ZAMARGU-4260 file (C-alpha; in steps of 0.2 Angstrom, whole numbers, plus 5000, padded with zeros to 4 digits):
<rodrens>
0) 5787/4740/5318 | 5783/4759/5320 | 5771/4763/5307 | 5778/4781/5301 | 5797/4774/5300
5) 5790/4760/5288 | 5782/4772/5277 | 5798/4784/5277 | 5808/4768/5272 | 5796/4763/5257
10) 5796/4780/5251 | 5814/4783/5252 | 5816/4768/5243 | 5800/4771/5230 | 5808/4786/5224
15) 5825/4791/5229 | 5838/4775/5224 | 5854/4779/5232 | 5872/4772/5226 | 5888/4774/5238
20) 5904/4772/5228 | 5916/4760/5237 | 5934/4770/5238 | 5928/4786/5250 | 5939/4792/5262
25) 5936/4782/5279 | 5933/4794/5293 | 5951/4798/5301 | 5962/4794/5285 | 5978/4804/5287
30) 5988/4812/5270 | 6004/4819/5274 | 6015/4819/5290 | 6023/4829/5303 | 6041/4822/5305
35) 6052/4827/5319 | 6055/4846/5309 | 6071/4854/5311 | 6073/4866/5298 | 6066/4882/5293
40) 6064/4884/5273 | 6073/4902/5269 | 6075/4903/5250 | 6057/4907/5245 | 6045/4920/5250
45) 6025/4921/5245 | 6030/4902/5235 | 6018/4890/5234 | 6023/4871/5237 | 6016/4858/5228
50) 6019/4843/5238 | 6021/4830/5224 | 6034/4819/5225 | 6040/4802/5220 | 6036/4793/5237
55) 6017/4801/5234 | 6017/4805/5256 | 6005/4819/5251 | 5995/4811/5239 | 5976/4808/5241
60) 5970/4791/5235 | 5952/4792/5241 | 5936/4803/5237 | 5931/4814/5253 | 5932/4829/5261
65) 5947/4839/5272 | 5941/4839/5288 | 5956/4846/5298 | 5976/4853/5296 | 5990/4850/5305
70) 6003/4862/5303 | 6021/4862/5310 | 6026/4880/5313 | 6044/4888/5307 | 6054/4899/5319
75) 6047/4916/5320 | 6035/4913/5306 | 6018/4921/5305 | 6005/4928/5291 | 5993/4920/5282
80) 5995/4901/5277 | 5985/4895/5263 | 5981/4877/5264 | 5978/4869/5248 | 5972/4854/5237
85) 5980/4853/5220 | 5971/4843/5206 | 5979/4838/5188 | 5965/4844/5175 | 5970/4837/5157
90) 5987/4839/5160 | 5987/4856/5172 | 5988/4859/5189 | 5972/4869/5196 | 5968/4873/5212
95) 5952/4863/5219 | 5950/4870/5236 | 5960/4880/5249 | 5958/4885/5266 | 5964/4902/5274
100) 5973/4899/5292 | 5979/4914/5301 | 5996/4910/5310 | 5999/4920/5325 | 6019/4924/5330
105) 6015/4915/5347 | 6012/4898/5337 | 6032/4898/5332 | 6038/4882/5333 | 6021/4873/5338
110) 6010/4860/5328 | 5996/4871/5324 | 5979/4860/5322 | 5963/4866/5313 | 5948/4859/5313
115) 5938/4866/5297 | 5920/4871/5296 | 5908/4858/5287 | 5903/4873/5275 | 5922/4876/5272
120) 5929/4858/5269 | 5937/4853/5252 | 5930/4841/5242 | 5944/4828/5237 | 5947/4815/5223
125) 5957/4803/5221 | 5975/4808/5213 | 5973/4826/5222 | 5990/4833/5230 | 5993/4843/5245
130) 5999/4859/5243 | 6002/4875/5254 | 6007/4895/5250 | 6012/4908/5263 | 6009/4926/5263
135) 6028/4929/5265 | 6042/4919/5272 | 6037/4899/5271 | 6029/4897/5287 | 6029/4878/5286
140) 6045/4869/5293 | 6053/4852/5286 | 6064/4837/5290 | 6077/4832/5278 | 6079/4813/5279
145) 6094/4805/5275 | 6102/4823/5279 | 6098/4827/5261 | 6108/4816/5251 | 6104/4799/5241
150) 6088/4797/5231 | 6077/4811/5226 | 6060/4800/5229 | 6055/4816/5241 | 6059/4831/5230
155) 6043/4843/5230 | 6037/4856/5217 | 6034/4876/5219 | 6029/4891/5210 | 6033/4907/5214
160) 6019/4915/5206 | 6004/4903/5209 | 5987/4912/5214 | 5977/4906/5228 | 5958/4906/5223
165) 5948/4891/5218 | 5952/4884/5200 | 5967/4894/5198 | 5979/4887/5186 | 5998/4884/5189
170) 6015/4877/5183 | 6027/4871/5195 | 6046/4865/5196 | 6057/4856/5206 | 6061/4862/5223
175) 6082/4860/5221 | 6088/4870/5236 | 6087/4855/5246 | 6084/4836/5244 | 6074/4825/5252
180) 6060/4834/5261 | 6046/4830/5272 | 6036/4847/5275 | 6026/4845/5293 | 6010/4848/5285
185) 5994/4834/5286 | 5977/4834/5281 | 5964/4823/5291 | 5950/4816/5275 | 5930/4810/5281
190) 5920/4802/5268 | 5910/4812/5257 | 5889/4813/5260 | 5876/4807/5250 | 5866/4818/5238
195) 5849/4821/5243 | 5832/4827/5232 | 5824/4842/5241 | 5810/4838/5254 | 5795/4838/5246
200) 5799/4835/5227 | 5784/4829/5218 | 5781/4812/5214 | 5765/4814/5202 | 5758/4829/5195
205) 5742/4828/5183 | 5741/4842/5169 | 5730/4846/5153 | 5735/4842/5135 | 5733/4859/5130
210) 5746/4864/5143 | 5757/4878/5134 | 5774/4875/5125 | 5788/4880/5137 | 5778/4875/5154
215) 5788/4870/5168 | 5782/4854/5174 | 5795/4850/5189 | 5811/4858/5196 | 5821/4845/5202
220) 5833/4851/5216 | 5844/4840/5225 | 5858/4843/5239 | 5874/4838/5244 | 5884/4851/5257
225) 5901/4856/5251 | 5901/4845/5235 | 5897/4847/5215 | 5881/4838/5209 | 5877/4831/5192
230) 5859/4831/5188 | 5853/4818/5172 | 5836/4813/5165 | 5838/4794/5165 | 5823/4789/5156
235) 5807/4794/5149 | 5793/4780/5150 | 5787/4779/5137 | 5800/4789/5126 | 5794/4804/5120
240) 5801/4819/5111 | 5787/4831/5121 | 5798/4835/5135 | 5814/4845/5139 | 5826/4841/5154
245) 5839/4856/5158 | 5852/4849/5171 | 5858/4864/5174 | 5842/4872/5181 | 5833/4855/5184
250) 5820/4863/5175 | 5809/4849/5164 | 5798/4859/5151 | 5786/4855/5136 | 5793/4857/5121
255) 5778/4853/5111 | 5761/4845/5114 | 5759/4834/5128 | 5753/4816/5125 | 5738/4811/5133
260) 5743/4798/5146 | 5754/4794/5160 | 5775/4797/5157 | 5786/4791/5171 | 5804/4801/5173
265) 5819/4794/5181 | 5830/4808/5188 | 5848/4807/5195 | 5861/4816/5205 | 5879/4812/5206
270) 5891/4820/5217 | 5908/4820/5214 | 5912/4805/5223 | 5901/4795/5211 | 5887/4795/5224
275) 5871/4794/5216 | 5852/4797/5220 | 5837/4794/5210 | 5820/4798/5209 | 5804/4795/5199
280) 5792/4807/5194 | 5773/4801/5186 | 5766/4816/5175 | 5748/4811/5170 | 5739/4823/5153
285) 5722/4822/5152 | 5713/4827/5136 | 5700/4840/5137 | 5684/4834/5128 | 5674/4844/5114
290) 5660/4854/5120 | 5644/4860/5111 | 5642/4876/5119 | 5625/4880/5112 | 5616/4863/5114
295) 5601/4856/5119 | 5592/4870/5107 | 5578/4870/5096 | 5569/4882/5082 | 5552/4883/5073
300) 5550/4881/5055 | 5534/4881/5045 | 5527/4867/5036 | 5528/4873/5018 | 5546/4877/5017
305) 5552/4869/5000 | 5570/4880/4999 | 5584/4873/5007 | 5588/4881/5025 | 5599/4881/5037
310) 5591/4881/5054 | 5605/4882/5068 | 5623/4885/5069 | 5634/4875/5081 | 5648/4882/5093
315) 5658/4868/5098 | 5675/4871/5108 | 5689/4859/5113 | 5701/4868/5127 | 5714/4856/5119
320) 5720/4867/5105 | 5727/4853/5096 | 5714/4843/5093 | 5703/4842/5077 | 5686/4840/5082
325) 5671/4832/5068 | 5652/4833/5071 | 5640/4822/5062 | 5619/4819/5065 | 5620/4801/5072
330) 5600/4800/5075 | 5584/4810/5071 | 5568/4804/5078 | 5556/4802/5068 | 5566/4799/5056
335) 5568/4815/5043 | 5583/4811/5030 | 5582/4829/5024 | 5592/4836/5040 | 5611/4834/5040
340) 5626/4844/5046 | 5640/4855/5035 | 5647/4869/5038 | 5638/4887/5039 | 5643/4896/5024
345) 5660/4905/5027 | 5665/4898/5046 | 5670/4881/5052 | 5657/4881/5062 | 5645/4866/5061
350) 5626/4870/5057 | 5612/4858/5055 | 5602/4861/5039 | 5586/4857/5030 | 5585/4850/5012
355) 5574/4859/4999 | 5556/4848/4995 | 5558/4840/5014 | 5538/4837/5014 | 5534/4845/5031
360) 5518/4842/5036 | 5511/4850/5054 | 5497/4839/5054 | 5508/4824/5053 | 5522/4826/5063
365) 5526/4841/5074 | 5542/4838/5082 | 5561/4830/5076 | 5573/4828/5089 | 5589/4826/5080
370) 5605/4819/5092 | 5624/4828/5086 | 5640/4818/5090 | 5656/4828/5091 | 5673/4818/5091
375) 5689/4823/5095 | 5700/4805/5093 | 5700/4804/5111 | 5681/4808/5118 | 5664/4811/5111
380) 5651/4823/5118 | 5633/4824/5112 | 5618/4837/5111 | 5600/4837/5108 | 5593/4849/5095
385) 5573/4851/5093 | 5564/4856/5077 | 5547/4863/5080 | 5536/4862/5064 | 5523/4877/5062
390) 5507/4880/5053 | 5508/4892/5037 | 5507/4911/5043 | 5495/4923/5039 | 5504/4936/5027
395) 5506/4954/5038 | 5502/4971/5029 | 5517/4981/5038 | 5513/4999/5033 | 5494/5002/5034
400) 5489/5003/5054 | 5472/4992/5057 | 5464/5012/5061 | 5464/5027/5049 | 5477/5029/5037
405) 5479/5045/5026 | 5489/5052/5012 | 5487/5069/5002 | 5491/5070/4984 | 5487/5085/4971
410) 5478/5083/4955 | 5490/5094/4946 | 5505/5082/4950 | 5494/5065/4948 | 5494/5059/4929
415) 5488/5042/4923 | 5499/5031/4929 | 5508/5038/4944 | 5513/5027/4958 | 5503/5037/4973
420) 5507/5023/4988 | 5515/5006/4988 | 5508/4993/5002 | 5522/4983/5009 | 5518/4966/5018
425) 5527/4950/5025 | 5525/4932/5024 | 5535/4920/5034 | 5537/4907/5021 | 5540/4919/5008
430) 5524/4913/4999 | 5518/4923/4981 | 5506/4938/4989 | 5492/4944/4978 | 5483/4961/4982
435) 5465/4969/4978 | 5454/4982/4985 | 5439/4992/4986 | 5434/5009/4984 | 5422/5023/4991
440) 5415/5031/4981 | 5414/5019/4969 | 5421/5029/4954 | 5437/5027/4961 | 5453/5033/4950
445) 5464/5022/4958 | 5469/5002/4955 | 5481/4992/4967 | 5495/4980/4957 | 5502/4962/4963
450) 5517/4971/4969 | 5506/4982/4979 | 5508/4998/4970 | 5493/5009/4970 | 5492/5020/4953
455) 5479/5032/4946 | 5471/5022/4932 | 5462/5038/4928 | 5465/5059/4926 | 5461/5068/4942
460) 5458/5083/4934 | 5440/5090/4936 | 5437/5080/4952 | 5425/5086/4964 | 5428/5072/4978
465) 5441/5078/4989 | 5445/5061/4997 | 5444/5043/4992 | 5444/5029/5005 | 5451/5012/4997
470) 5449/4995/5008 | 5463/4982/5004 | 5467/4965/5006 | 5483/4953/5001 | 5481/4934/5001
475) 5497/4922/5001 | 5486/4905/4991 | 5482/4900/5009 | 5475/4915/5019 | 5468/4931/5014
480) 5470/4946/5027 | 5463/4963/5027 | 5454/4975/5024 | 5466/4990/5027 | 5461/5007/5024
485) 5467/5020/5015 | 5460/5037/5013 | 5469/5048/4998 | 5465/5066/4997 | 5467/5077/4983
490) 5475/5092/4992 | 5472/5105/4980 | 5453/5106/4980 | 5454/5118/4994 | 5441/5121/5007
495) 5441/5136/5019 | 5447/5131/5038 | 5432/5131/5052 | 5433/5135/5070 | 5425/5125/5081
500) 5424/5130/5097 | 5420/5149/5096 | 5411/5160/5102 | 5413/5158/5122 | 5419/5166/5138
505) 5430/5161/5151 | 5436/5167/5167 | 5454/5170/5171 | 5459/5175/5191 | 5470/5189/5194
510) 5488/5186/5199 | 5489/5170/5186 | 5505/5165/5182 | 5512/5171/5166 | 5512/5159/5150
515) 5498/5149/5159 | 5485/5143/5144 | 5469/5151/5145 | 5458/5142/5131 | 5465/5134/5115
520) 5453/5137/5101 | 5451/5122/5089 | 5449/5121/5069 | 5443/5109/5056 | 5452/5108/5038
525) 5444/5095/5027 | 5463/5100/5018 | 5473/5092/5031 | 5489/5095/5020 | 5488/5113/5023
530) 5498/5124/5037 | 5489/5135/5046 | 5493/5152/5056 | 5483/5160/5073 | 5483/5177/5074
535) 5472/5189/5085 | 5465/5207/5091 | 5461/5210/5107 | 5448/5225/5114 | 5452/5237/5123
540) 5469/5237/5116 | 5475/5236/5134 | 5471/5218/5135 | 5487/5215/5123 | 5496/5217/5139
545) 5490/5201/5146 | 5486/5188/5134 | 5494/5182/5115 | 5488/5167/5106 | 5501/5154/5101
550) 5503/5155/5079 | 5503/5137/5079 | 5493/5128/5091 | 5481/5141/5093 | 5481/5141/5113
555) 5477/5158/5122 | 5490/5162/5136 | 5493/5174/5147 | 5508/5187/5143 | 5523/5191/5156
560) 5513/5207/5164 | 5504/5203/5178 | 5485/5204/5180 | 5478/5214/5194 | 5462/5216/5197
565) 5463/5231/5207 | 5472/5242/5196 | 5469/5233/5179 | 5455/5246/5175 | 5442/5236/5165
570) 5439/5216/5170 | 5434/5210/5154 | 5441/5208/5139 | 5435/5203/5118 | 5449/5195/5110
575) 5446/5188/5092 | 5456/5173/5084 | 5460/5171/5066 | 5466/5156/5059 | 5472/5155/5041
580) 5478/5141/5026 | 5486/5153/5016 | 5472/5154/5005 | 5456/5155/5017 | 5453/5161/5034
585) 5443/5157/5047 | 5438/5170/5064 | 5430/5168/5081 | 5428/5178/5096 | 5431/5174/5116
590) 5427/5185/5128 | 5439/5185/5145 | 5433/5192/5161 | 5445/5193/5176 | 5440/5188/5192
595) 5444/5194/5211 | 5455/5185/5222 | 5460/5186/5241 | 5480/5191/5242 | 5489/5188/5256
600) 5495/5201/5268 | 5513/5203/5267 | 5526/5208/5279 | 5539/5223/5272 | 5554/5216/5281
605) 5557/5199/5287 | 5564/5204/5304 | 5556/5216/5319 | 5564/5222/5335 | 5555/5228/5351
610) 5565/5232/5367 | 5555/5231/5384 | 5559/5229/5404 | 5557/5211/5415 | 5544/5212/5426
615) 5528/5203/5433 | 5515/5195/5421 | 5505/5209/5411 | 5520/5220/5410 | 5518/5230/5395
620) 5534/5228/5382 | 5527/5239/5368 | 5520/5240/5352 | 5531/5232/5336 | 5530/5245/5321
625) 5527/5231/5307 | 5527/5236/5291 | 5512/5226/5281 | 5505/5228/5265 | 5489/5219/5258
630) 5482/5223/5240 | 5466/5218/5246 | 5459/5235/5253 | 5448/5238/5266 | 5455/5219/5275
635) 5456/5219/5293 | 5473/5211/5298 | 5476/5200/5314 | 5492/5198/5323 | 5498/5182/5332
640) 5515/5177/5339 | 5524/5160/5345 | 5533/5165/5361 | 5523/5158/5378 | 5531/5171/5390
645) 5522/5186/5379 | 5505/5191/5374 | 5502/5201/5360 | 5483/5209/5356 | 5478/5202/5338
650) 5473/5219/5332 | 5483/5234/5343 | 5499/5224/5340 | 5502/5229/5360 | 5514/5215/5368
655) 5516/5212/5388 | 5521/5199/5396 | 5511/5184/5400 | 5521/5177/5414 | 5530/5185/5429
660) 5549/5188/5420 | 5563/5190/5430 | 5582/5191/5421 | 5589/5188/5438 | 5584/5171/5440
665) 5590/5166/5423 | 5577/5171/5412 | 5582/5177/5393 | 5588/5194/5389 | 5579/5190/5373
670) 5565/5181/5363 | 5565/5175/5346 | 5547/5175/5340 | 5537/5171/5324 | 5524/5184/5320
675) 5508/5180/5308 | 5499/5192/5300 | 5482/5185/5294 | 5467/5193/5282 | 5457/5177/5289
680) 5462/5167/5277 | 5480/5171/5270 | 5493/5173/5281 | 5512/5178/5281 | 5526/5178/5295
685) 5541/5188/5301 | 5551/5187/5314 | 5552/5197/5328 | 5567/5199/5342 | 5561/5204/5358
690) 5576/5211/5369 | 5570/5212/5389 | 5581/5222/5400 | 5586/5220/5416 | 5581/5231/5430
695) 5585/5236/5447 | 5570/5228/5456 | 5578/5221/5471 | 5583/5229/5486 | 5600/5224/5496
700) 5596/5218/5512 | 5605/5213/5527 | 5600/5199/5536 | 5594/5207/5551 | 5589/5225/5555
705) 5599/5226/5570 | 5615/5215/5578 | 5623/5216/5595 | 5642/5211/5597 | 5655/5214/5610
710) 5672/5224/5607 | 5686/5222/5618 | 5695/5238/5623 | 5710/5230/5620 | 5706/5223/5602
715) 5719/5227/5587 | 5715/5240/5575 | 5710/5229/5560 | 5700/5217/5570 | 5686/5210/5564
720) 5670/5211/5575 | 5659/5203/5562 | 5656/5198/5545 | 5638/5207/5539 | 5636/5205/5520
725) 5619/5209/5513 | 5612/5200/5498 | 5604/5208/5481 | 5594/5197/5471 | 5599/5207/5455
730) 5612/5200/5442 | 5625/5213/5434 | 5629/5229/5440 | 5611/5232/5449 | 5618/5216/5460
735) 5636/5224/5466 | 5633/5230/5484 | 5644/5242/5492 | 5643/5248/5510 | 5646/5263/5521
740) 5646/5267/5541 | 5638/5281/5552 | 5649/5282/5565 | 5641/5299/5571 | 5635/5291/5587
745) 5652/5286/5595 | 5658/5303/5591 | 5674/5295/5578 | 5678/5283/5564 | 5683/5268/5578
750) 5674/5256/5567 | 5675/5253/5547 | 5667/5240/5536 | 5675/5234/5519 | 5669/5230/5503
755) 5665/5213/5508 | 5654/5219/5523 | 5666/5213/5536 | 5664/5225/5551 | 5681/5229/5560
760) 5691/5239/5572 | 5694/5254/5564 | 5704/5265/5577 | 5708/5260/5595 | 5695/5257/5608
765) 5706/5258/5623 | 5697/5274/5628 | 5680/5265/5631 | 5674/5257/5650 | 5669/5240/5653
770) 5651/5238/5650 | 5649/5253/5638 | 5637/5252/5623 | 5643/5259/5607 | 5629/5260/5592
775) 5634/5262/5573 | 5622/5262/5558 | 5627/5252/5542 | 5620/5255/5524 | 5621/5244/5511
780) 5618/5251/5492 | 5618/5241/5477 | 5623/5249/5458 | 5602/5255/5455 | 5606/5265/5472
785) 5593/5256/5482 | 5598/5254/5500 | 5596/5245/5516 | 5602/5250/5533 | 5607/5240/5549
790) 5611/5246/5566 | 5625/5237/5577 | 5626/5238/5595 | 5644/5234/5601 | 5646/5230/5622
795) 5664/5235/5627 | 5666/5220/5639 | 5675/5217/5656 | 5693/5215/5656 | 5699/5201/5665
800) 5715/5204/5678 | 5722/5186/5678 | 5725/5184/5659 | 5727/5191/5644 | 5714/5199/5635
805) 5706/5186/5620 | 5696/5196/5609 | 5680/5187/5606 | 5671/5195/5592 | 5654/5188/5589
810) 5634/5188/5590 | 5631/5188/5607 | 5626/5172/5617 | 5609/5169/5623 | 5611/5173/5641
815) 5620/5189/5636 | 5606/5198/5631 | 5597/5204/5647 | 5579/5203/5643 | 5583/5183/5640
820) 5589/5183/5657 | 5574/5191/5664 | 5561/5180/5658 | 5572/5165/5659 | 5573/5169/5679
825) 5553/5170/5679 | 5551/5154/5670 | 5562/5146/5681 | 5554/5153/5698 | 5536/5149/5691
830) 5542/5130/5688 | 5550/5127/5706 | 5534/5135/5713 | 5523/5122/5704 | 5534/5106/5708
835) 5532/5112/5728 | 5514/5115/5725 | 5512/5096/5718 | 5522/5090/5733 | 5512/5098/5746
840) 5497/5091/5739 | 5503/5072/5737 | 5508/5073/5755 | 5492/5082/5763 | 5479/5071/5753
845) 5488/5053/5750 | 5483/5039/5760 | 5500/5031/5761 | 5495/5019/5776 | 5480/5012/5766
850) 5492/5010/5749 | 5503/4998/5762 | 5489/4988/5768 | 5483/4983/5750 | 5500/4981/5745
855) 5502/4968/5760 | 5487/4959/5756 | 5493/4956/5738 | 5510/4952/5742 | 5505/4938/5755
860) 5495/4930/5741 | 5510/4931/5728 | 5527/4933/5738 | 5535/4922/5751 | 5549/4936/5755
865) 5548/4952/5761 | 5562/4965/5751 | 5569/4976/5765 | 5566/4995/5764 | 5582/5005/5758
870) 5585/5022/5761 | 5590/5030/5745 | 5601/5044/5748 | 5598/5062/5738 | 5615/5071/5733
875) 5609/5090/5734 | 5605/5099/5718 | 5621/5105/5710 | 5624/5124/5709 | 5622/5130/5692
880) 5639/5135/5681 | 5638/5153/5681 | 5645/5158/5664 | 5653/5174/5660 | 5656/5184/5646
885) 5676/5181/5648 | 5673/5160/5648 | 5655/5155/5638 | 5656/5148/5620 | 5643/5157/5608
890) 5628/5149/5602 | 5629/5158/5585 | 5635/5148/5568 | 5647/5162/5564 | 5664/5165/5572
895) 5677/5178/5567 | 5694/5172/5572 | 5702/5187/5581 | 5717/5186/5571 | 5708/5192/5555
900) 5715/5208/5549 | 5706/5215/5533 | 5717/5223/5520
</rodrens>
């Protein structure tokens, strides 16, 4: 058996209990008829017919859906037909469903069959009747049985004003225009579907008992396409009033605190045909146990505590808000009956308490372990609390430091019994404390009491001692603590202050910053409560511009006026410092010496500019006009700069080029250098911008000093003979080259040169004869006026008579230069002579017969056959091809097309 199918079947049976009602419509059930109709209803327009007659031909007797309509269309009838199902609801006819059908004129006198889509099918019940409504003239035809006479079993109902919306109600009367009618109107019925709960509807859920009232626990959803469903909660096990189910929305919600445990719900969905399905849902409610938030914990207590003491407040929570939590101490180890629980004062929190007279003893038991248990009637939680016993702690004097402490009193304001000071102490155990003291000198006018109060027990008038040292002790019955010292000074026994660190001498460097501390004068005064004020005088009086004394601290400081050793005049000042307590004063002298300091030289400007020309290494750029100040007279200043392309004389500041510098080759036209001035110790810097000007240091140059070209006497004016550009290494204007031609030797301007160096025919050359040689001088001039001159020789070649003359304006080839022909012929003749001479010596002096005999001897030993001597024919030396100016090709790399025409 297929496992998945078995599981699905089991699940379906477990959670959905489905019940099908007997009496549903069988598929294909037909209600009404299509008789042999022959009559059109002609009396009513827009009327609604309820096909209820005594013979119940159009009555529905099962539960299901309308799946098809069959309609007999009348003569020339068209429009909208509302196929309807009417239901008697408590004596009122109510429209249960309607299908809208459009009838075309072409469908007249036919039976129209309409299959109803599943979504539009009308749910019907036993006792429903068919009906219809036409938008105009009655569309459906009828048949008169028994010719319309006889019984009234087939009289139908109609209403002239019934609506055609679902749930509309209407009152119908008998149609009496004709008797015994059977309309051609039939419905085909099918069975209804069984309701289904939605897939994935939860079967179990778990919540806590603190779930808020009104929480949705489950949303029950069931479906039955085209049908109306009713949801009900069939049972709740065990019964509980904590839940509510709303059939309209399908919501299961909480209405009070949820009971802990498992509750089972059975829901039912019922359709109009009373088909049902059930769904079981199990809800588990769990409890939150109480939580002791702050255990485990511990505390300490002194062994001599004898009063009831709250030791620790518990923080207990329970997320189940309706629960009541109770706590108790279930165990103390070792046993200590004095420990118990009660609510902390003013709160609802439990607290661990220790009763008075607990009898704690550090030497006997030092630790107690307490077990606390909290219960919410459902769950129990425990926690551990530890109580540590401490030895008795010594008291602590809180307002006397371990070092010296002093107060001042005036004898005039203290009488016998006046409280001059109160010593305060703490004791962890709150023991009774006791104070005593000793005094120096022994004739002490003060006494301490157990409250810690120190009182004058004698008059202070006439005393000569200005201070008394008291040594104080405190005792808690267990431990004696002390002594702590307290000095009581009698303030109105005045003593003049004393300056302790004058006279002396200090040095102050020039340019010391304003408000710099120079020297702090100190004093002593046995009357420590006195307020002291400092003043000063200085000699010479100009010193007051540079120095002042702080009236509160006695610190001598520099003022805002700068101290300049070179301009101050005197370099030594005598300052007299005075201190007063309001009744008496003291004074002392401070000698202040001004010392000279080396001061840095300073450029007066941040940027300087120097201009020079490009050139070779050592070329002078110039001397920058630096403005430098140095407060120290007589100092020798030296200068350096950071640019590697330049050299600066350290004393004269002369700047020269350190390397060859050529702007034409890409060197920068400006340099930004950092210049440093030094007095040998201190320095300052500024920026020197050096501008390097480009000069006309390159001459325009032709590629050769002379040129030779052919120029045909038939060449057209404008024909370019050669391109002879000159080069100039300068950039910018200095590198712009212009050209000129000197035609003096030709007698007229037969030739010209373009701005790009192209030599061209300027006038007709037809007046020159073959072989005639012309010469012109070309001049190239750059933007700075520098020139170069080249001589051009122009040869007029012979003109061929068999072909049209073709201008071959080009460089002369090797053999077109007569000088080359002369030495070339000489070399050829010498080479031929050497060849002839070598042949003579070979024929005259070589022993060919000896060579032959030696060869034959060697060949007899090594060869079995002798090759036949063959005569090698030699062709005569070909006659060199002689080129003429009209047919040779030039070897020059440049060739100017004949068709070029300069503009």
